[in-house]
BALOBA-1460 file (C-alpha; in Angstrom, 3 decimals):
// residues 194
<rec num="1" residu="m" x="91.463" y="118.002" z="101.841"/>
<rec num="2" residu="n" x="92.641" y="118.095" z="105.460"/>
<rec num="3" residu="k" x="95.591" y="115.972" z="106.448"/>
<rec num="4" residu="l" x="94.083" y="112.966" z="108.223"/>
<rec num="5" residu="d" x="96.645" y="112.907" z="111.026"/>
<rec num="6" residu="q" x="96.327" y="112.639" z="114.787"/>
<rec num="7" residu="d" x="95.555" y="116.363" z="115.115"/>
<rec num="8" residu="f" x="92.677" y="116.066" z="112.647"/>
<rec num="9" residu="w" x="91.109" y="113.146" z="114.545"/>
<rec num="10" residu="n" x="91.914" y="114.576" z="117.968"/>
<rec num="11" residu="n" x="90.023" y="117.742" z="117.028"/>
<rec num="12" residu="k" x="87.040" y="115.657" z="115.935"/>
<rec num="13" residu="y" x="86.826" y="114.197" z="119.462"/>
<rec num="14" residu="k" x="87.579" y="117.520" z="121.184"/>
<rec num="15" residu="n" x="84.769" y="119.222" z="119.254"/>
<rec num="16" residu="n" x="82.400" y="116.262" z="119.499"/>
<rec num="17" residu="q" x="82.240" y="115.978" z="115.686"/>
<rec num="18" residu="t" x="81.638" y="112.236" z="115.655"/>
<rec num="19" residu="g" x="78.751" y="111.780" z="113.247"/>
<rec num="20" residu="w" x="79.856" y="108.214" z="112.525"/>
<rec num="21" residu="d" x="79.309" y="107.230" z="116.170"/>
<rec num="22" residu="l" x="76.253" y="104.972" z="116.524"/>
<rec num="23" residu="g" x="76.232" y="105.107" z="120.321"/>
<rec num="24" residu="q" x="76.120" y="101.295" z="120.349"/>
<rec num="25" residu="v" x="77.740" y="98.237" z="118.827"/>
<rec num="26" residu="s" x="76.749" y="97.968" z="115.170"/>
<rec num="27" residu="p" x="74.045" y="95.260" z="114.827"/>
<rec num="28" residu="p" x="75.833" y="93.211" z="112.115"/>
<rec num="29" residu="i" x="79.015" y="93.126" z="114.219"/>
<rec num="30" residu="k" x="77.027" y="92.273" z="117.350"/>
<rec num="31" residu="s" x="75.409" y="89.326" z="115.527"/>
<rec num="32" residu="y" x="78.827" y="88.106" z="114.422"/>
<rec num="33" residu="i" x="80.279" y="88.361" z="117.941"/>
<rec num="34" residu="d" x="77.257" y="86.480" z="119.314"/>
<rec num="35" residu="q" x="78.161" y="83.369" z="117.327"/>
<rec num="36" residu="l" x="81.842" y="83.300" z="118.361"/>
<rec num="37" residu="e" x="82.521" y="80.510" z="120.836"/>
<rec num="38" residu="n" x="86.258" y="80.819" z="121.564"/>
<rec num="39" residu="k" x="86.682" y="83.647" z="124.082"/>
<rec num="40" residu="d" x="90.501" y="83.405" z="123.934"/>
<rec num="41" residu="i" x="90.975" y="84.530" z="120.329"/>
<rec num="42" residu="k" x="93.274" y="87.512" z="119.781"/>
<rec num="43" residu="i" x="91.192" y="90.455" z="118.482"/>
<rec num="44" residu="l" x="92.241" y="93.819" z="117.008"/>
<rec num="45" residu="i" x="89.974" y="96.830" z="116.526"/>
<rec num="46" residu="p" x="91.762" y="99.562" z="114.538"/>
<rec num="47" residu="g" x="90.429" y="103.119" z="114.672"/>
<rec num="48" residu="a" x="87.916" y="101.976" z="117.269"/>
<rec num="49" residu="g" x="86.362" y="105.334" z="118.106"/>
<rec num="50" residu="n" x="84.345" y="105.011" z="121.305"/>
<rec num="51" residu="a" x="84.850" y="101.249" z="121.076"/>
<rec num="52" residu="y" x="81.331" y="99.923" z="121.602"/>
<rec num="53" residu="e" x="82.479" y="96.703" z="119.942"/>
<rec num="54" residu="a" x="85.192" y="96.342" z="122.596"/>
<rec num="55" residu="d" x="82.636" y="96.988" z="125.340"/>
<rec num="56" residu="y" x="80.467" y="94.230" z="123.922"/>
<rec num="57" residu="l" x="83.388" y="91.817" z="123.595"/>
<rec num="58" residu="l" x="84.376" y="92.448" z="127.223"/>
<rec num="59" residu="e" x="80.770" y="92.008" z="128.418"/>
<rec num="60" residu="n" x="80.832" y="88.651" z="126.646"/>
<rec num="61" residu="e" x="84.059" y="87.589" z="128.378"/>
<rec num="62" residu="f" x="86.533" y="87.834" z="125.500"/>
<rec num="63" residu="k" x="90.020" y="87.942" z="126.984"/>
<rec num="64" residu="d" x="92.479" y="89.321" z="124.400"/>
<rec num="65" residu="i" x="91.381" y="92.581" z="122.785"/>
<rec num="66" residu="t" x="93.672" y="95.261" z="121.359"/>
<rec num="67" residu="i" x="92.574" y="98.704" z="120.196"/>
<rec num="68" residu="i" x="94.821" y="101.016" z="118.201"/>
<rec num="69" residu="d" x="93.828" y="104.602" z="117.460"/>
<rec num="70" residu="i" x="95.660" y="107.711" z="116.293"/>
<rec num="71" residu="a" x="93.719" y="110.260" z="118.414"/>
<rec num="72" residu="p" x="95.476" y="110.855" z="121.770"/>
<rec num="73" residu="k" x="92.381" y="112.328" z="123.447"/>
<rec num="74" residu="l" x="90.363" y="109.218" z="122.624"/>
<rec num="75" residu="v" x="93.162" y="106.828" z="123.632"/>
<rec num="76" residu="k" x="93.512" y="108.576" z="127.003"/>
<rec num="77" residu="k" x="89.748" y="108.305" z="127.585"/>
<rec num="78" residu="l" x="89.717" y="104.584" z="126.715"/>
<rec num="79" residu="k" x="92.802" y="103.846" z="128.824"/>
<rec num="80" residu="t" x="91.107" y="105.508" z="131.801"/>
<rec num="81" residu="k" x="87.880" y="103.617" z="131.171"/>
<rec num="82" residu="w" x="89.589" y="100.224" z="131.146"/>
<rec num="83" residu="e" x="92.661" y="100.896" z="133.303"/>
<rec num="84" residu="d" x="91.959" y="97.933" z="135.586"/>
<rec num="85" residu="n" x="90.917" y="95.476" z="132.898"/>
<rec num="86" residu="p" x="93.679" y="93.030" z="131.905"/>
<rec num="87" residu="n" x="91.664" y="91.741" z="128.930"/>
<rec num="88" residu="i" x="92.088" y="94.871" z="126.808"/>
<rec num="89" residu="q" x="95.102" y="96.808" z="125.590"/>
<rec num="90" residu="i" x="94.716" y="100.377" z="124.267"/>
<rec num="91" residu="l" x="97.466" y="101.634" z="121.971"/>
<rec num="92" residu="h" x="98.081" y="105.121" z="120.639"/>
<rec num="93" residu="g" x="99.661" y="104.797" z="117.242"/>
<rec num="94" residu="d" x="99.561" y="104.428" z="113.498"/>
<rec num="95" residu="f" x="97.771" y="101.289" z="112.326"/>
<rec num="96" residu="f" x="100.122" y="101.024" z="109.344"/>
<rec num="97" residu="k" x="103.116" y="100.694" z="111.691"/>
<rec num="98" residu="h" x="101.429" y="98.296" z="114.111"/>
<rec num="99" residu="e" x="102.871" y="94.819" z="114.512"/>
<rec num="100" residu="g" x="101.200" y="91.706" z="115.835"/>
<rec num="101" residu="k" x="99.202" y="88.676" z="114.765"/>
<rec num="102" residu="y" x="95.459" y="88.367" z="115.286"/>
<rec num="103" residu="d" x="92.755" y="85.747" z="114.884"/>
<rec num="104" residu="l" x="90.139" y="88.430" z="114.229"/>
<rec num="105" residu="i" x="90.217" y="92.060" z="113.128"/>
<rec num="106" residu="i" x="86.985" y="94.047" z="113.362"/>
<rec num="107" residu="e" x="86.349" y="96.751" z="110.744"/>
<rec num="108" residu="q" x="83.933" y="99.442" z="111.866"/>
<rec num="109" residu="t" x="84.312" y="102.853" z="110.132"/>
<rec num="110" residu="f" x="88.119" y="102.651" z="109.987"/>
<rec num="111" residu="f" x="88.439" y="101.882" z="106.265"/>
<rec num="112" residu="c" x="86.162" y="104.820" z="105.346"/>
<rec num="113" residu="a" x="88.217" y="107.173" z="107.564"/>
<rec num="114" residu="i" x="91.571" y="106.651" z="105.877"/>
<rec num="115" residu="d" x="92.595" y="108.466" z="102.731"/>
<rec num="116" residu="p" x="91.598" y="106.338" z="99.705"/>
<rec num="117" residu="s" x="95.230" y="106.467" z="98.534"/>
<rec num="118" residu="e" x="96.023" y="104.245" z="101.555"/>
<rec num="119" residu="r" x="93.496" y="101.529" z="100.734"/>
<rec num="120" residu="a" x="95.934" y="99.145" z="99.035"/>
<rec num="121" residu="n" x="98.236" y="99.537" z="102.058"/>
<rec num="122" residu="y" x="95.249" y="98.838" z="104.352"/>
<rec num="123" residu="v" x="94.521" y="95.518" z="102.626"/>
<rec num="124" residu="k" x="98.196" y="94.514" z="102.624"/>
<rec num="125" residu="k" x="98.551" y="95.419" z="106.317"/>
<rec num="126" residu="m" x="95.395" y="93.484" z="107.233"/>
<rec num="127" residu="n" x="96.811" y="90.376" z="105.587"/>
<rec num="128" residu="e" x="100.106" y="90.865" z="107.489"/>
<rec num="129" residu="l" x="98.321" y="91.261" z="110.835"/>
<rec num="130" residu="l" x="96.085" y="88.214" z="110.454"/>
<rec num="131" residu="k" x="97.239" y="84.828" z="111.692"/>
<rec num="132" residu="q" x="96.901" y="81.900" z="109.336"/>
<rec num="133" residu="n" x="93.146" y="81.477" z="108.827"/>
<rec num="134" residu="g" x="92.587" y="84.775" z="110.659"/>
<rec num="135" residu="k" x="89.544" y="86.829" z="109.658"/>
<rec num="136" residu="l" x="88.804" y="90.453" z="108.887"/>
<rec num="137" residu="v" x="85.099" y="91.076" z="109.478"/>
<rec num="138" residu="g" x="82.956" y="94.171" z="109.550"/>
<rec num="139" residu="l" x="81.312" y="96.827" z="107.458"/>
<rec num="140" residu="l" x="82.184" y="98.996" z="104.465"/>
<rec num="141" residu="f" x="80.023" y="101.713" z="102.925"/>
<rec num="142" residu="n" x="78.579" y="100.800" z="99.530"/>
<rec num="143" residu="r" x="78.017" y="104.412" z="98.521"/>
<rec num="144" residu="h" x="79.977" y="107.524" z="97.637"/>
<rec num="145" residu="f" x="80.304" y="110.608" z="99.829"/>
<rec num="146" residu="e" x="81.110" y="114.188" z="98.870"/>
<rec num="147" residu="g" x="84.489" y="115.208" z="100.208"/>
<rec num="148" residu="g" x="85.416" y="113.082" z="103.151"/>
<rec num="149" residu="p" x="85.979" y="111.524" z="105.513"/>
<rec num="150" residu="p" x="84.010" y="109.348" z="105.349"/>
<rec num="151" residu="f" x="85.207" y="108.049" z="102.007"/>
<rec num="152" residu="g" x="82.939" y="105.591" z="100.299"/>
<rec num="153" residu="g" x="83.121" y="103.320" z="97.328"/>
<rec num="154" residu="s" x="81.410" y="100.387" z="95.686"/>
<rec num="155" residu="k" x="81.339" y="96.637" z="96.129"/>
<rec num="156" residu="e" x="83.084" y="96.205" z="92.759"/>
<rec num="157" residu="e" x="85.937" y="98.557" z="93.753"/>
<rec num="158" residu="y" x="86.414" y="96.783" z="97.072"/>
<rec num="159" residu="e" x="86.357" y="93.299" z="95.567"/>
<rec num="160" residu="e" x="89.059" y="94.299" z="93.104"/>
<rec num="161" residu="l" x="91.110" y="95.860" z="95.906"/>
<rec num="162" residu="f" x="90.778" y="92.993" z="98.372"/>
<rec num="163" residu="k" x="91.177" y="89.967" z="96.091"/>
<rec num="164" residu="e" x="94.988" y="90.004" z="95.891"/>
<rec num="165" residu="q" x="95.572" y="89.939" z="99.641"/>
<rec num="166" residu="l" x="92.428" y="88.526" z="101.245"/>
<rec num="167" residu="k" x="90.059" y="85.660" z="100.427"/>
<rec num="168" residu="l" x="86.505" y="87.007" z="100.333"/>
<rec num="169" residu="n" x="84.282" y="84.554" z="102.207"/>
<rec num="170" residu="v" x="81.286" y="86.898" z="102.418"/>
<rec num="171" residu="f" x="80.918" y="90.245" z="100.656"/>
<rec num="172" residu="e" x="77.258" y="91.228" z="100.581"/>
<rec num="173" residu="t" x="74.777" y="93.887" z="101.630"/>
<rec num="174" residu="a" x="74.385" y="93.751" z="105.407"/>
<rec num="175" residu="h" x="70.888" y="92.540" z="106.274"/>
<rec num="176" residu="n" x="70.634" y="94.035" z="109.779"/>
<rec num="177" residu="s" x="72.169" y="97.521" z="109.578"/>
<rec num="178" residu="i" x="70.710" y="100.381" z="111.598"/>
<rec num="179" residu="d" x="67.976" y="102.206" z="109.640"/>
<rec num="180" residu="p" x="70.035" y="105.217" z="108.463"/>
<rec num="181" residu="r" x="72.617" y="102.822" z="106.962"/>
<rec num="182" residu="s" x="70.208" y="100.188" z="105.663"/>
<rec num="183" residu="g" x="71.119" y="99.093" z="102.147"/>
<rec num="184" residu="v" x="74.414" y="101.022" z="102.069"/>
<rec num="185" residu="e" x="76.573" y="98.806" z="104.280"/>
<rec num="186" residu="l" x="78.434" y="95.780" z="102.998"/>
<rec num="187" residu="w" x="79.175" y="92.942" z="105.396"/>
<rec num="188" residu="i" x="82.664" y="91.589" z="104.807"/>
<rec num="189" residu="n" x="84.156" y="88.386" z="106.102"/>
<rec num="190" residu="c" x="87.643" y="87.897" z="104.661"/>
<rec num="191" residu="k" x="90.371" y="85.408" z="105.407"/>
<rec num="192" residu="s" x="94.118" y="85.883" z="105.339"/>
<rec num="193" residu="v" x="95.945" y="84.591" z="102.296"/>
<rec num="194" residu="d" x="99.154" y="82.684" z="103.017"/>
């Protein structure tokens, strides 16, 4: 397996090998954002890719968005795109070394992009980054893939992994996924555990 470092992901963007990219905000995440009333909450999007979710948040007047990604080419593109927008911060770096406290963290194809050996660290780090009563929401693949990334898994595996660090409010098949992902995406809504 390739080392999933910044060079690996940078090359994906350089060579336009972004098969995970929907070209739009994922419908389940869009529906979730639509029901959020407080525009001042502190939001993190790790491994945001082309950051359609951030675009949608900004269009809807959210004021405190942070993106962290490991691919320098992507980070440079996003920084240029939003250079005059004070409501979004773009960071180049390693999610596992990131520090901060957030009300909401959005999961969209980040979990499936990290090496499965890092999954326990992912859950622990999410709990550390969430404020008290903060939420991790988004999508996980409920299927297995050959090779990877993406790396898949099952609802049962994820529930076992998450339960120590995060309270699972909702963990069910997403009802409004795009057609190619229909039935294989799990909607998660987890809360930090004190």
